[in-house]
Structures are given as C-alpha cells and as structure tokens.
C-alpha positions in Angstrom: -0.1 0.0 0.0 1.4 3.4 -1.0 2.3 5.7 2.1 1.2 9.3 1.1 2.5 10.6 4.5 6.1 10.1 3.2 5.3 11.9 0.0 3.8 15.0 1.6 6.0 15.1 4.6 7.1 18.7 5.7 10.7 17.8 5.0 10.0 16.7 1.4 7.7 19.9 0.9 10.2 22.5 2.1 13.3 20.7 0.8 15.0 20.0 4.2 16.5 17.0 2.5 19.0 19.6 0.9 17.6 19.0 -2.5 18.0 22.4 -4.2 15.7 21.4 -7.0 12.5 21.7 -5.1 10.0 23.7 -7.1 8.0 24.7 -4.1 10.9 26.5 -2.4 11.9 28.2 -5.7 8.4 29.6 -5.8 8.5 30.7 -2.1 11.6 32.5 -2.7 11.4 33.7 -6.3 7.8 34.9 -6.5 8.1 37.5 -3.8 11.3 38.9 -5.3 9.5 39.1 -8.8 6.6 40.8 -7.2 8.7 43.4 -5.3 11.0 44.1 -8.4 8.0 44.8 -10.6 5.4 46.1 -8.3 7.4 47.3 -5.1 7.2 50.8 -5.9 3.3 50.6 -6.5 2.9 48.7 -3.2 4.9 51.4 -1.4 2.8 54.0 -2.9 -0.5 52.5 -2.0 0.9 52.1 1.8 2.2 55.7 1.9 -1.0 56.9 0.1 -3.1 55.3 2.9 -1.1 57.0 5.5 -1.2 60.5 3.7 -4.9 60.1 3.2 -5.5 59.9 6.8 -3.5 63.1 7.3 -5.4 64.9 4.8 -8.8 63.8 6.3 -7.7 65.0 9.7 -6.5 68.4 8.1 -10.0 68.7 6.6 -11.7 67.8 10.0 -9.5 70.4 11.8 -10.4 73.2 9.2 -14.0 72.4 9.5 -13.9 72.2 13.3 -12.3 75.8 13.6 -14.5 77.2 11.0 -17.6 76.1 12.8 -16.1 77.3 16.0 -15.5 80.7 14.6 -19.0 81.0 13.0 -20.6 79.9 16.4 -18.5 82.5 18.2 -19.8 85.2 15.7 -23.5 84.0 16.2 -23.3 85.5 19.8 -21.7 88.9 18.2 -24.1 89.4 15.3 -27.4 88.3 14.1 -26.3 88.2 10.5 -25.3 85.2 8.7 -21.5 85.5 8.2 -20.8 81.9 6.6 -20.5 83.3 3.0 -18.2 86.2 4.1 -15.9 83.7 6.1 -15.8 81.2 3.3 -14.9 83.8 0.8 -12.1 85.2 3.1 -10.6 81.7 3.3 -9.6 82.0 -0.3 -7.8 85.3 0.1 -4.1 85.2 -0.7 -1.0 87.3 -0.4 1.5 87.7 -3.2 5.0 88.7 -1.9 7.0 91.3 -3.7 9.5 90.5 -6.4 12.8 89.6 -4.8 15.2 89.5 -7.9 16.7 92.7 -6.7 16.6 92.4 -2.8 17.4 96.1 -2.2 14.4 97.7 -0.5 12.3 94.6 -0.3 11.7 94.8 3.6 9.8 98.0 3.2 7.7 96.3 0.5 6.8 93.5 2.6 6.0 95.7 5.5 3.6 97.7 3.5 2.0 94.7 2.0 1.5 93.0 5.5 0.2 96.2 7.0 -2.4 96.5 4.2 -3.4 93.1 4.6 -3.7 93.6 8.5 -5.7 96.7 8.1 -8.1 95.1 5.5 -8.4 92.1 7.7 -9.5 94.3 10.7 -11.9 96.2 8.6 -13.5 93.0 7.4 -13.7 91.7 11.1 -15.7 94.9 12.1 -18.2 94.1 9.4 -18.9 90.8 11.0 -20.4 92.0 14.2 -21.8 95.1 15.8 -20.3 97.2 18.5 -17.0 94.9 18.6 -14.6 95.9 21.4 -11.0 96.0 20.5 -10.6 92.7 22.4 -13.2 91.0 20.4 -12.0 92.3 17.3 -8.5 90.9 17.9 -9.8 87.5 19.1 -11.8 87.1 15.8 -8.8 88.1 13.8 -6.6 85.5 15.3 -9.6 82.9 15.1 -9.8 83.7 11.5 -5.9 83.5 10.9 -6.3 79.9 12.3 -9.0 78.9 10.1 -7.2 80.5 7.0 -3.9 78.6 7.9 -5.5 75.2 8.3 -7.5 75.6 5.1 -4.1 76.5 3.3 -2.4 73.5 4.8 -5.1 71.1 3.7 -5.3 72.4 0.3 -1.3 72.4 -0.2 -1.1 68.8 1.3 -4.0 67.5 -0.8 -2.5 69.2 -4.0 1.0 67.4 -3.6 -0.7 64.2 -2.8 -3.0 64.2 -5.8 -0.2 65.3 -8.2 1.8 62.4 -7.1 -0.9 59.9 -7.2 -2.1 61.2 -10.6 1.4 60.6 -12.1 2.1 57.3 -9.9 5.3 59.1 -9.0 6.6 57.6 -5.8 9.8 59.8 -5.5 7.4 62.9 -5.6 5.3 61.5 -2.7 8.3 60.6 -0.3 9.0 64.4 0.8 5.3 64.8 1.4 5.5 61.6 3.6 8.4 62.8 5.6 7.1 66.2 6.3 3.6 65.2 7.1 4.4 64.8 10.8 5.6 68.3 11.0 2.6 69.7 9.2 0.1 67.7 11.5 1.9 68.8 14.6 1.4 72.6 13.6 -2.3 71.6 12.6 -3.1 70.1 15.8 -1.6 73.1 17.7 -3.8 75.4 15.6 -6.8 73.3 16.4 -6.0 73.3 20.1 -5.6 76.9 20.2 -9.3 77.8 19.4 -10.5 77.3 22.9 -7.8 79.5 24.4 -8.4 82.3 21.7 -12.3 82.1 22.3 -11.8 82.5 26.2 -9.3 85.1 25.9 -6.8 83.3 27.8 -2.9 83.8 27.8 -1.1 81.7 25.4 2.4 80.3 25.8 3.8 82.9 23.4 2.6 85.5 25.8 5.3 84.8 28.4 7.5 87.8 27.1 4.6 90.2 27.4 3.7 88.9 30.7 7.2 89.3 32.2 7.3 92.9 31.0 3.6 93.6 32.0 4.4 92.5 35.5 7.3 94.8 35.6 5.1 97.9 34.6 2.0 97.1 36.5 2.3 100.0 38.8 3.6 102.4 36.4 2.1 105.1 34.1 1.5 103.5 30.6 1.8 105.5 27.5 0.8 104.6 24.0 3.5 104.3 21.3 2.5 103.1 17.9 -0.4 100.9 17.3 -1.5 98.7 19.9 1.8 99.1 21.7 2.6 100.8 25.1 5.6 101.6 27.2 6.4 102.8 30.8 9.6 104.1 32.5 11.1 102.8 35.6 14.4 102.5 37.4 16.4 99.4 38.2 19.8 99.6 39.9 20.2 103.3 39.1 19.5 102.7 35.6 16.8 104.3 33.4 14.6 101.3 32.2 12.0 101.6 29.3 9.4 98.7 29.4 7.7 98.1 26.1 5.1 95.6 25.1 1.8 95.0 23.1 -1.3 96.5 24.5 -3.0 93.8 26.5 -5.3 92.0 27.0 -6.2 92.1 23.2 -4.8 89.3 21.2 -2.1 91.3 19.4 1.6 91.5 19.1 1.6 95.3 18.4 4.1 97.2 16.5 7.5 96.6 18.2 9.6 97.8 15.1 7.9 101.1 15.0 7.9 101.5 18.6 11.8 100.7 19.0 12.3 103.3 16.1 10.6 106.1 18.2 11.9 105.3 21.5 15.7 105.0 20.2 15.0 108.5 18.7 13.7 109.9 21.9 15.4 108.1 24.7 18.8 106.8 23.3 19.0 103.5 25.0 22.4 102.1 25.6 21.2 98.6 25.7 18.1 96.5 24.3 17.0 93.3 25.9 14.1 91.3 24.1 12.1 88.6 25.9 10.2 86.2 23.8 9.1 82.3 23.6 11.3 80.1 21.7 10.8 76.6 20.1 12.5 74.0 22.0 14.5 71.1 20.6 13.4 67.4 21.1 15.0 66.3 24.4 14.9 69.8 26.1 12.5 70.6 28.7 9.7 73.0 28.4 10.3 76.1 30.2 13.9 76.2 29.8 15.4 79.7 30.0 18.2 80.6 27.6 20.1 83.9 27.1 21.8 84.9 23.9 22.6 87.8 21.5 20.4 89.3 18.6 16.8 90.4 18.0 14.4 87.5 19.7 11.3 88.1 17.6 9.5 85.7 15.3 7.1 86.5 12.3 8.0 87.1 8.8 10.9 89.2 9.8 9.9 92.9 9.1 9.9 94.0 12.9 13.2 92.1 13.3 14.8 93.7 10.3 13.6 97.1 11.5 14.9 96.6 15.2 18.3 95.3 13.9 18.7 98.1 11.4 18.0 100.7 14.2 20.3 99.0 16.6 23.1 98.8 14.0 22.9 102.4 13.0 23.0 103.5 16.7 25.6 100.9 17.7 23.4 99.4 20.4 23.8 96.0 21.5 20.8 93.5 21.7 20.7 90.8 24.2 17.7 88.3 24.4 16.2 85.8 26.8 14.0 83.0 25.4 11.6 80.6 27.3 11.7 77.4 25.3 8.5 75.5 24.5 6.9 73.4 21.9 4.9 74.9 18.9 1.6 73.6 20.5 2.8 75.2 23.9 3.3 78.4 22.3 0.0 78.8 20.5 -2.4 77.1 23.3 -3.2 77.9 26.7 -0.1 78.9 28.8 1.0 76.1 30.9 1.5 76.4 34.6 5.3 75.3 33.9 6.0 78.2 31.7 4.0 80.9 33.6 6.0 80.1 36.7 9.2 81.0 35.0 8.1 84.7 34.8 9.8 85.5 38.2 13.1 83.8 37.2 13.2 85.6 33.8 12.6 89.1 35.6 15.4 88.2 37.9 17.8 87.5 35.0 16.7 90.7 33.4 17.8 92.6 36.5 21.3 90.8 36.6 21.6 91.3 32.7 21.0 95.1 33.3 23.5 95.3 36.3 26.4 93.3 34.5 26.0 95.1 31.0 25.3 98.6 32.0 26.8 101.4 34.2 24.8 103.6 36.5 22.8 106.3 34.8 22.5 104.5 31.3 19.3 103.5 29.7 18.0 100.2 28.9 15.0 99.2 26.6 13.3 95.9 27.6 11.0 94.6 25.1 8.4 91.8 25.9 7.7 90.1 22.5 4.7 88.0 21.8 0.9 87.7 21.5 -0.4 89.5 24.8 -3.9 87.9 24.8 -5.1 87.9 28.3 -2.1 89.7 29.7 -2.7 93.1 31.1 0.0 95.7 32.1 
C-alpha cells in the first residue's frame, strides 16, 4: 500500500533533504522577489497613500472644526449669517513682492502685510456690531487659524493628488517625510481655538507677561499701534519697558515703537524677551540667554529693530523661554507661567552686569499679549 505521508511530509515539501531543485521552495523565494521588483514601488505608493490620506482627512476635520467654532463664536456677536463672508475670506491670498533685486524688499513686505492687516481688521468689524478691540483681535486670530488650516489642507492635498495622478513615488516621499511636522502644527492650531475664544494667555505671551508684570504700577503711555511703554528705575539705571497693549490678542508694532524710543530716549542696551521653540529632548520652560533680536514672524519687525540698533551701535541681548509649537499657541501652561519671576531676575542681572549707573535700557516683551494686562 502506497504511503502518502512520506510523499507530503514537511521535510520533502520544504526541501529539508537539501534538494536544491525543490520547485515549491523556488516559488517561495522567487515569486516575492519578482513581485517586489516589478510592483514594489506601487505597493509602497499604496501604503504611503493610505497614511497621507488619513492626514488629509484630519486636516479637513481640523479646518471644519475651527470654521464652525468661529461661526459659532460670531453668532453671539451678530444676528447676521456670516458663513459666505467667512468662506470667501478663506480664499484670500498674499503675493510677496519681487525679490530678484533684494534692495528695498523689506519696506515692500512691511507695506503689504500692514495693508493686509488693516483690511482684515476692517472685514472683521463688518462681521459684528459694536465689537470691542479685544473681541476684534480675538476674531482676527481665529480667522487666521481657520485660514492657515485651510491652506495646509489644500497644499497637502494638491501635492498628494499630483503624485498619485502621475504614479510618482519619489514625488510623494518628501510629502510623507514632512507630514508629521505639518500635522503637529495643524493640531496646535486646532487646540488654540478654545484659548483664543476665552481670551486666555497663550504660551507665546510669556514675554509680554514678564514685562507687563514689571510695569503694573507704572504709568503706561501709547507708542505706535496697539503698543505701550512705561519708564522705571532698576539699579540706578533708567529702564524703558515695552510690550503690546493687552489684554487684546495682538503683538503690537514693536519695530515702529523701537524706532521712536531709540530716537527719543537714546537707550544704551536693548533686551528682548520672547518664547522660543525647544529642541526635542529639552524641557519646556527652559530659559536661555543669547544675542540678537528675539522676535518671530515674517521678519519685518526684526529687520527694523536690527537696522536701528546697528545704526546707533546698540547691543541687543535676548532671553527666550523654550516650549513646543503647541505650547506656544495654546493655553499657557503652569510650568511656563511660573518662569516669569526667574526671567525678571535674569533681566535685572543682565542690566546690572552690562550697563553702568545712569545708562538707559530698553526691555521688550515680544509675543501675543492675549489675556496679559499691563
């Protein structure tokens, strides 16, 4: 009687008898190799596409969430339906000036951004009746959040669909690598909505918080749009404290204010306090000192401050409080807020060590001063 168990034993089937001519083993090894040689890129494209699709869907959800939150916030401020006006504003764009000849480009960018800022403010005022400056600034910030998320969604979707349309795997690889950073920013923007609506301090407001605390009992004077300053004395030095006017959601016009104060007060030293993005592995709330203008944004205010300081030979020192992108644009954490006293102490030491009695120091608190008075 024929023994089939011997023919179909595992040893015979997978070639454990050292017979290299076993056809099943050839299939086990060769077929996957052939598949990956001819279809590997397409398989990778499918896997990557699935991952990016999830990111695009999340971006769409974040955009819709913030849009609905903004419209819901406006319902309490106006009886009109602002849906069409908001949706049309999301498609507004800004064309940067020609930079083939870089000479004089910064004033052009400054003019362009100021024009956009003034237009946005005028449009916001049309969304509701009797809006206070605080409410207006909050709506402006919410509108910027929705607009940024809308742009992120459109750009990521465009790059993805272009690569998919052409079956171009190398084109989709950079998008896959950048997607985690895009999603980190998008998640931070989404999380910022609740703090903006409630008018609560953001992590980025630690600079204005420190300076605002130092000027609490002093006379505040306006200087430039949405910007105030006060004068004090520390260690027999004349101190000029500058910040955006709180508690509105604004960064003020620090560049213009510095230009005026340098011309009027002739400071011998400039100290800037701002939030800074921490590196992975660093602790949130870490304080670091350095040199140069500590101010973010597109660079117009930084350029203006650097230009003025250079012309007048004024050294610029800076103090940054490190935090993640999400911490910078969402509700200020207790860990960061508690650093205010330590930063103030470092400012006093910096003034004492780098100036002489009778000299003047300009201290600038940089950042969004939402919920931070003075």
